[in-house]
PATOR-72762 format. One record per residue (C-alpha): residue number from 0; residue in one letter; chain; x, y, z. Coordinates in steps of 0.05 Angstrom, whole numbers, padded with zeros to 5 digits. Each point is the difference from the previous one (the first is absolute). Layout:
<rs>
NUM; A; A; X; Y; Z
...
</rs>
This chain:
<rs>
0; M; A; -00092; -00256; 00034
1; N; A; 00028; -00044; 00056
2; F; A; -00052; -00001; 00054
3; P; A; 00020; -00040; 00063
4; I; A; -00065; -00037; 00016
5; P; A; 00003; -00045; 00062
6; A; A; 00002; -00073; -00019
7; E; A; -00063; -00014; 00040
8; L; A; -00039; 00054; -00036
9; A; A; 00026; -00023; -00068
10; G; A; -00025; -00071; 00018
11; I; A; -00069; 00028; 00016
12; F; A; -00003; 00035; -00067
13; D; A; 00020; -00065; -00036
14; S; A; -00049; -00045; 00036
15; S; A; -00062; 00043; 00005
16; P; A; -00048; 00000; -00059
17; A; A; -00035; 00062; 00027
18; L; A; 00065; 00039; -00006
19; G; A; 00008; -00011; -00075
20; R; A; -00007; 00075; -00013
21; S; A; 00030; 00030; 00062
22; F; A; 00053; 00054; 00009
23; L; A; 00044; 00029; 00055
24; V; A; -00021; 00072; 00010
25; G; A; 00014; 00065; 00035
26; G; A; 00054; 00009; 00053
27; C; A; 00037; -00065; -00011
28; V; A; 00011; 00018; -00074
29; R; A; 00020; 00071; 00017
30; D; A; 00049; -00022; 00055
31; T; A; 00032; -00053; -00045
32; L; A; 00014; 00053; -00052
33; L; A; 00031; 00044; 00054
34; G; A; 00044; -00058; 00023
35; R; A; -00033; -00002; 00068
36; E; A; -00016; -00061; 00041
37; V; A; -00072; -00024; -00012
38; T; A; -00038; -00025; 00061
39; D; A; -00072; 00005; -00024
40; Y; A; -00026; -00032; -00063
41; D; A; -00068; 00020; -00029
42; V; A; -00032; -00040; -00056
43; E; A; -00057; 00021; -00044
44; C; A; -00039; -00057; -00033
45; F; A; -00040; 00007; -00065
46; G; A; -00052; -00045; -00031
47; V; A; -00021; -00031; 00066
48; S; A; -00055; 00013; 00051
49; Y; A; 00016; 00017; 00072
50; E; A; -00032; -00065; 00024
51; D; A; 00040; -00043; -00049
52; L; A; 00064; 00036; 00019
53; V; A; -00011; -00013; 00074
54; R; A; -00015; -00074; -00012
55; D; A; 00064; -00008; -00040
56; L; A; 00043; 00036; 00051
57; Q; A; -00027; -00043; 00057
58; R; A; 00041; -00058; -00029
59; H; A; 00063; 00038; 00021
60; G; A; -00017; 00022; 00070
61; R; A; -00049; 00041; 00041
62; V; A; -00037; 00055; -00036
63; D; A; -00023; 00061; 00038
64; L; A; -00054; 00043; -00034
65; V; A; 00031; 00064; 00028
66; G; A; -00025; 00043; -00057
67; R; A; -00059; -00038; -00025
68; S; A; -00040; 00062; -00018
69; F; A; 00059; 00022; -00044
70; G; A; 00014; -00068; -00029
71; V; A; 00063; -00013; 00041
72; A; A; 00019; -00068; 00032
73; K; A; 00063; -00011; 00042
74; L; A; 00033; -00068; -00008
75; N; A; 00039; -00023; 00061
76; T; A; 00043; -00058; -00024
77; R; A; 00021; -00061; 00039
78; A; A; 00071; 00026; -00003
79; G; A; -00022; 00062; 00040
80; N; A; -00001; 00051; -00056
81; S; A; -00058; 00043; -00022
82; Y; A; -00020; 00029; -00068
83; D; A; -00058; 00044; -00020
84; F; A; -00042; -00020; -00060
85; A; A; -00054; 00043; -00031
86; V; A; -00050; -00003; -00057
87; P; A; -00009; 00063; -00043
88; R; A; -00058; 00046; 00014
89; R; A; -00035; 00062; -00026
90; D; A; -00009; 00056; 00050
91; S; A; -00055; 00052; -00005
92; K; A; 00002; 00061; 00045
93; T; A; -00066; 00003; 00038
94; G; A; 00014; 00042; 00061
95; I; A; 00052; 00040; 00039
96; G; A; 00060; -00029; 00033
97; H; A; 00048; -00057; -00011
98; R; A; -00056; -00052; 00005
99; G; A; -00050; 00036; -00045
100; F; A; 00006; -00050; -00057
101; D; A; -00045; -00051; -00033
102; V; A; 00045; -00059; -00015
103; E; A; -00017; -00050; -00055
104; F; A; 00045; -00060; -00016
105; D; A; 00012; -00012; -00074
106; A; A; 00040; -00059; -00022
107; G; A; 00000; 00028; -00071
108; I; A; 00040; 00062; 00016
109; S; A; 00067; 00005; -00037
110; P; A; 00065; 00012; 00036
111; E; A; 00005; 00069; -00031
112; E; A; -00069; 00018; 00026
113; A; A; 00019; -00025; 00069
114; A; A; 00065; 00039; -00001
115; A; A; -00038; 00064; -00018
116; R; A; -00036; -00001; 00067
117; R; A; 00065; 00000; 00039
118; D; A; 00026; 00065; 00031
119; F; A; 00068; 00015; -00030
120; T; A; 00036; -00025; -00061
121; I; A; 00057; -00029; 00042
122; N; A; -00052; -00044; 00035
123; A; A; -00038; -00020; -00064
124; M; A; 00052; -00048; -00029
125; F; A; -00015; -00075; -00006
126; Y; A; 00049; -00057; -00006
127; D; A; -00020; -00064; -00037
128; P; A; 00034; -00058; 00037
129; R; A; -00012; -00049; -00057
130; E; A; 00028; 00042; -00057
131; R; A; 00048; 00036; 00047
132; R; A; -00015; 00069; -00028
133; L; A; -00022; 00067; 00025
134; L; A; -00067; 00030; -00018
135; D; A; 00007; 00075; 00005
136; F; A; -00060; 00035; -00031
137; F; A; 00011; 00070; 00027
138; G; A; 00076; 00011; 00000
139; G; A; 00012; -00017; 00073
140; R; A; 00070; -00027; -00013
141; D; A; 00022; 00065; -00033
142; D; A; -00033; 00041; 00056
143; L; A; 00036; -00042; 00052
144; S; A; 00067; 00011; -00035
145; A; A; -00013; 00075; -00005
146; R; A; -00026; 00002; 00072
147; I; A; -00067; 00029; -00022
148; L; A; -00065; -00011; 00038
149; R; A; -00056; 00000; -00052
150; H; A; -00073; -00020; 00008
151; T; A; -00026; -00056; -00044
152; G; A; -00066; 00030; -00023
153; P; A; -00058; 00047; 00016
154; A; A; -00030; -00050; 00049
155; F; A; 00056; 00021; 00048
156; V; A; -00044; 00054; 00030
157; E; A; -00053; -00050; 00023
158; D; A; 00044; -00022; 00058
159; P; A; 00030; 00058; 00040
160; L; A; 00044; -00048; 00040
161; R; A; 00044; -00002; -00062
162; V; A; 00026; 00069; 00015
163; L; A; 00028; -00022; 00067
164; R; A; 00028; -00062; -00034
165; G; A; 00034; 00048; -00047
166; M; A; 00031; 00036; 00060
167; Q; A; 00031; -00063; 00027
168; F; A; 00022; -00026; -00068
169; A; A; 00035; 00067; -00013
170; G; A; 00039; -00007; 00064
171; R; A; 00014; -00074; -00005
172; F; A; 00022; -00002; -00073
173; E; A; 00026; 00071; -00010
174; L; A; -00054; 00019; -00050
175; T; A; -00022; 00066; -00029
176; A; A; -00072; 00006; -00021
177; D; A; -00022; 00013; -00072
178; P; A; -00035; 00069; -00005
179; A; A; -00065; -00031; -00024
180; T; A; 00000; -00046; 00060
181; L; A; 00009; 00059; 00046
182; D; A; -00059; 00034; -00033
183; L; A; -00045; -00060; 00012
184; C; A; 00022; -00004; 00073
185; R; A; -00015; 00074; 00009
186; S; A; -00069; -00009; -00028
187; I; A; -00019; -00048; 00057
188; R; A; 00037; 00032; 00058
189; H; A; -00066; 00013; 00035
190; T; A; -00014; -00075; 00005
191; H; A; 00052; -00014; 00054
192; D; A; -00051; -00005; 00056
193; E; A; -00039; -00053; -00038
194; L; A; 00056; -00049; 00013
195; P; A; -00001; -00048; 00060
196; F; A; 00051; 00017; 00053
197; E; A; 00032; -00069; -00005
198; R; A; 00014; 00009; -00075
199; V; A; 00030; 00070; 00011
200; R; A; 00042; -00027; 00057
201; D; A; 00027; -00058; -00041
202; E; A; 00026; 00045; -00056
203; W; A; 00033; 00048; 00049
204; L; A; 00033; -00058; 00037
205; K; A; 00027; -00029; -00065
206; W; A; 00029; 00068; -00017
207; A; A; 00031; 00006; 00069
208; S; A; 00029; -00070; 00003
209; A; A; 00027; -00011; -00070
210; S; A; 00016; 00066; -00034
211; V; A; 00070; 00010; -00029
212; R; A; -00015; 00073; -00013
213; P; A; -00059; 00018; 00044
214; S; A; 00003; 00073; -00022
215; L; A; -00027; -00021; -00068
216; G; A; -00063; -00024; 00034
217; L; A; -00011; 00068; 00031
218; V; A; 00015; 00034; -00066
219; F; A; -00053; -00043; -00032
220; L; A; -00050; 00019; 00055
221; E; A; 00015; 00074; -00010
222; K; A; -00004; -00001; -00076
223; T; A; -00066; -00038; 00000
224; G; A; -00031; 00047; 00051
225; W; A; -00011; -00058; 00048
226; M; A; 00045; 00031; 00052
227; E; A; -00058; 00048; 00013
228; N; A; -00034; -00058; 00035
229; Y; A; 00055; 00004; 00053
230; P; A; -00001; 00074; 00023
231; A; A; 00059; -00010; 00048
232; L; A; 00044; -00019; -00058
233; V; A; -00025; 00056; -00044
234; A; A; 00019; 00050; 00054
235; L; A; 00073; -00022; -00006
236; R; A; 00002; 00030; -00070
237; D; A; 00025; 00072; 00000
238; T; A; 00015; -00001; 00075
239; E; A; 00068; 00034; -00002
240; Q; A; 00063; -00021; 00036
241; D; A; 00063; 00037; 00017
242; P; A; 00045; -00005; -00062
243; V; A; 00063; -00006; 00042
244; W; A; -00023; -00065; 00032
245; H; A; -00047; -00022; -00055
246; P; A; 00026; 00021; -00069
247; E; A; -00044; -00054; -00032
248; G; A; -00063; 00042; 00004
249; D; A; -00068; -00004; 00035
250; V; A; -00022; -00053; 00050
251; L; A; -00031; -00045; -00052
252; A; A; 00065; -00001; -00040
253; H; A; 00038; -00015; 00064
254; T; A; -00047; -00056; 00018
255; C; A; 00008; -00032; -00069
256; H; A; 00076; 00002; 00006
257; C; A; -00003; -00029; 00070
258; L; A; -00043; -00058; -00022
259; D; A; 00049; -00017; -00056
260; A; A; 00058; 00006; 00049
261; L; A; -00035; -00047; 00049
262; V; A; -00008; -00058; -00047
263; E; A; 00075; 00003; -00016
264; L; A; 00017; -00013; 00073
265; P; A; 00021; -00072; 00017
266; V; A; -00043; 00002; 00063
267; W; A; -00063; 00011; -00043
268; Q; A; 00019; -00051; -00051
269; G; A; 00015; -00052; 00054
270; S; A; -00063; 00011; 00041
271; D; A; -00063; -00042; -00001
272; R; A; -00059; 00026; -00039
273; E; A; -00036; 00031; 00060
274; T; A; 00062; 00039; 00021
275; R; A; 00013; 00024; -00071
276; I; A; -00072; 00027; -00001
277; V; A; 00010; 00033; 00068
278; L; A; 00063; 00035; -00022
279; T; A; -00029; 00022; -00067
280; L; A; -00063; 00029; 00031
281; A; A; 00041; 00034; 00054
282; V; A; 00044; 00034; -00051
283; L; A; -00061; 00018; -00042
284; T; A; -00031; 00036; 00059
285; H; A; 00061; 00023; 00040
286; D; A; -00009; 00073; -00022
287; I; A; -00075; -00001; -00007
288; G; A; -00005; 00050; 00058
289; K; A; 00042; 00053; -00035
290; P; A; -00055; 00036; -00039
291; A; A; -00035; 00017; 00065
292; V; A; 00060; 00031; 00035
293; T; A; 00048; 00026; -00054
294; R; A; 00016; 00074; 00003
295; R; A; 00055; 00050; -00017
296; E; A; 00043; 00029; 00055
297; A; A; 00062; 00043; 00003
298; R; A; 00060; -00038; 00029
299; N; A; 00074; 00015; -00003
300; G; A; -00009; 00058; -00047
301; R; A; -00043; -00035; -00052
302; E; A; -00072; -00020; -00009
303; C; A; -00007; -00074; 00013
304; V; A; -00057; -00049; -00012
305; I; A; -00014; -00040; 00064
306; S; A; -00051; -00053; 00020
307; P; A; 00003; -00005; 00076
308; G; A; -00038; -00057; 00030
309; H; A; -00017; -00033; -00066
310; D; A; 00018; -00068; 00028
311; E; A; -00053; 00003; 00054
312; A; A; -00049; 00036; -00046
313; G; A; 00006; -00057; -00050
314; V; A; -00023; -00056; 00046
315; A; A; -00075; 00013; -00005
316; L; A; 00005; 00013; -00075
317; T; A; 00038; -00065; -00008
318; E; A; -00054; -00038; 00036
319; E; A; -00053; 00034; -00042
320; F; A; 00037; -00018; -00065
321; L; A; 00010; -00072; 00021
322; R; A; -00074; -00007; 00015
323; R; A; -00016; 00033; -00067
324; M; A; 00040; -00053; -00036
325; G; A; -00031; -00056; 00041
326; A; A; 00064; -00020; 00036
327; P; A; -00005; -00058; 00050
328; N; A; 00009; 00016; 00074
329; V; A; 00071; -00026; 00001
330; Y; A; 00022; 00060; -00042
331; L; A; -00041; 00048; 00042
332; R; A; 00041; -00024; 00059
333; R; A; 00069; -00003; -00032
334; V; A; 00002; 00059; -00048
335; P; A; -00021; 00062; 00042
336; P; A; 00055; -00009; 00053
337; L; A; 00052; 00003; -00056
338; V; A; -00031; 00065; -00025
339; R; A; -00001; 00029; 00070
340; C; A; 00073; -00017; 00014
341; H; A; 00033; 00012; -00068
342; M; A; 00035; 00063; 00024
343; A; A; 00033; -00037; 00059
344; H; A; 00069; 00007; -00033
345; L; A; -00001; 00073; 00022
346; Q; A; 00005; -00021; 00073
347; E; A; 00064; -00020; 00037
348; P; A; 00003; -00076; -00005
349; S; A; 00013; -00014; 00073
350; Q; A; -00019; -00066; 00031
351; R; A; -00058; 00034; 00036
352; A; A; -00025; 00030; -00066
353; V; A; 00005; -00065; -00038
354; R; A; -00036; -00039; 00055
355; R; A; -00057; 00050; -00002
356; L; A; 00000; 00000; -00075
357; A; A; -00006; -00076; -00004
358; N; A; -00057; 00002; 00050
359; R; A; -00036; 00056; -00038
360; L; A; 00007; -00036; -00066
361; Q; A; -00032; -00066; 00018
362; P; A; -00025; -00042; -00034
363; A; A; 00048; 00030; -00053
364; T; A; 00074; -00007; 00013
365; I; A; 00064; 00041; -00002
366; D; A; 00025; -00040; -00059
367; E; A; -00063; 00020; -00039
368; L; A; 00006; 00072; 00022
369; C; A; 00073; 00003; -00023
370; A; A; -00022; -00024; -00069
371; V; A; -00053; 00054; -00004
372; M; A; 00050; 00054; 00023
373; Q; A; 00052; -00023; -00050
374; A; A; -00051; 00001; -00057
375; D; A; -00021; 00069; 00023
376; H; A; 00072; 00023; -00003
377; N; A; 00014; -00032; -00067
378; G; A; -00061; 00030; -00034
379; R; A; 00032; 00068; -00011
380; P; A; 00036; 00000; -00067
381; P; A; 00050; 00025; -00020
382; L; A; 00024; -00006; 00072
383; P; A; 00039; -00065; 00009
384; K; A; -00031; -00065; 00024
385; E; A; 00032; -00023; 00065
386; T; A; -00016; -00024; 00069
387; P; A; -00006; 00061; 00046
388; P; A; 00048; -00001; 00059
389; A; A; -00058; 00008; 00048
390; V; A; -00033; -00064; -00028
391; I; A; 00066; -00037; 00009
392; A; A; 00003; 00024; 00072
393; I; A; -00071; -00021; 00016
394; R; A; 00013; -00069; -00029
395; A; A; 00063; -00007; 00041
396; V; A; -00033; 00019; 00066
397; A; A; -00060; -00044; -00016
398; G; A; 00049; -00057; -00013
399; E; A; 00033; 00010; 00067
400; L; A; -00068; -00002; 00034
401; E; A; -00025; -00057; -00044
402; L; A; -00059; 00042; -00021
403; Q; A; 00008; 00000; -00075
404; S; A; -00062; -00043; -00012
405; R; A; -00039; 00003; 00065
406; A; A; -00025; 00048; 00053
407; P; A; 00027; 00001; 00071
408; K; A; -00034; -00051; 00045
409; P; A; -00015; 00020; 00072
410; L; A; 00050; -00033; 00046
411; L; A; -00043; 00006; 00062
412; Q; A; -00062; -00044; -00002
413; G; A; -00060; -00011; 00045
414; R; A; 00032; -00064; 00027
415; N; A; 00059; 00041; 00025
416; L; A; -00047; 00045; 00039
417; K; A; -00034; -00060; 00031
418; A; A; 00068; -00028; 00019
419; A; A; 00014; 00066; 00035
420; G; A; -00062; -00010; 00043
421; L; A; -00048; 00045; -00038
422; K; A; -00072; -00022; -00012
423; P; A; -00034; 00013; -00068
424; G; A; -00039; 00065; -00002
425; P; A; 00001; 00071; -00027
426; R; A; 00071; 00010; 00025
427; F; A; 00025; -00056; -00045
428; G; A; -00015; 00036; -00064
429; K; A; 00030; 00066; 00024
430; L; A; 00064; -00034; 00023
431; L; A; 00008; -00040; -00065
432; K; A; -00011; 00063; -00041
433; A; A; 00050; 00039; 00041
434; A; A; 00050; -00057; -00005
435; F; A; -00005; -00002; -00075
436; E; A; 00011; 00075; -00004
437; A; A; 00061; -00007; 00044
438; Q; A; 00025; -00056; -00045
439; L; A; -00008; 00043; -00062
440; E; A; 00038; 00056; 00035
441; G; A; 00057; -00048; 00013
442; E; A; -00006; -00003; 00076
443; F; A; 00010; -00075; -00006
444; T; A; 00016; -00049; -00056
445; D; A; -00012; -00069; 00031
446; L; A; -00046; -00036; 00048
447; A; A; 00047; 00008; 00059
448; G; A; 00000; 00075; -00012
449; A; A; -00075; 00001; -00006
450; Q; A; -00007; -00035; 00066
451; R; A; 00046; 00050; 00034
452; W; A; -00042; 00056; -00030
453; L; A; -00063; -00033; 00028
454; R; A; 00030; -00006; 00070
455; G; A; 00018; 00073; -00003
456; Q; A; -00071; 00018; -00020
457; L; A; -00029; -00041; 00056
458; S; A; 00048; 00028; 00052
459; D; A; -00020; 00070; -00022
460; G; A; -00074; -00018; 00009
</rs>
């Protein structure tokens, strides 16, 4: 097996006596087999105590004891790189939650015993940098080739966080879970609330930022019963849609198709990590208000399924879901406006409408909204994937107004009122608010027009 080890790390292996029985482990091995770029290297070291390992590593740079209680030391080299080194340990479940373990370091553990405590077979492979060979005790390489997500052993159930890790692995690597793994996950679905918010959040954000088929993460959640921990998502299942506009099925099926359509868009692929998460979470929740408002109604001679006001109804549910998954405040600010406005393509895209839309969206943007609307449109197979004309029109008007990635800024400022002879006071705020409303309505488009508007207001008293 040709494993591309950085020359610096290879030199550390060669010159460190404490690393005589050390192996590259976990994600770096998995990603190498997948042909992906490796950015993080984890090393597990056998036959050495934690203290001796740290002393040896200090010859190569600064060592941070970031995971001392779990036997992990981070080496920050003089060249500016960092690598995680760990000694093997035995874990005994002593209490509830992710931290309810009694950890005991054991330099005598074999690599196979250490691999057995890892979560999934695809993460339990070791690479020996001296003999340049793969140590695969549980068939992880075959599972990776077959795109199967399989637990390593019965100790899997001791850490419920592994279920959410399974969710994001399924989406990131296009994996389907082994039935026995699904059974184990179902057996611990009641343990979700034992997990710290920050650990739940981290797994959701990995799913949202790096999935190539995010729908598979939701399928995993549903089949394991863990979706029941997110009632707003469960409600999407079996909420019907009109078959003319949504031949793909219920709202959950539509949401899955929309998520997969989103990650195919160049705008999602070219965005920074935070924006990818914003767009993914917005598409995940864009129809979260439908279960509350969906009904049947006779229209044009047939019985239709309609969901009036589901965009506005979804805002509070989106905020509730984001808090449930432990989302940071930046997503609580940026995601709900996209949910609220995702039906904007039904409006006439006049300059007035687009100005007001850009203002209503902030801190989200029209570019982001157009990505959500296009994913929404493309998530309706077998209907064709295309950019809706209304989205094209909104983009064009926003481009004319230079509002694709920002909200309108008030042209009239307090300093302009002072220059007109007004003194600061209650009237200031009222005038500035009225001026911005007039600006959004298109009564003026530059500072000269704003000043003429102000003179008119003052002359009218």
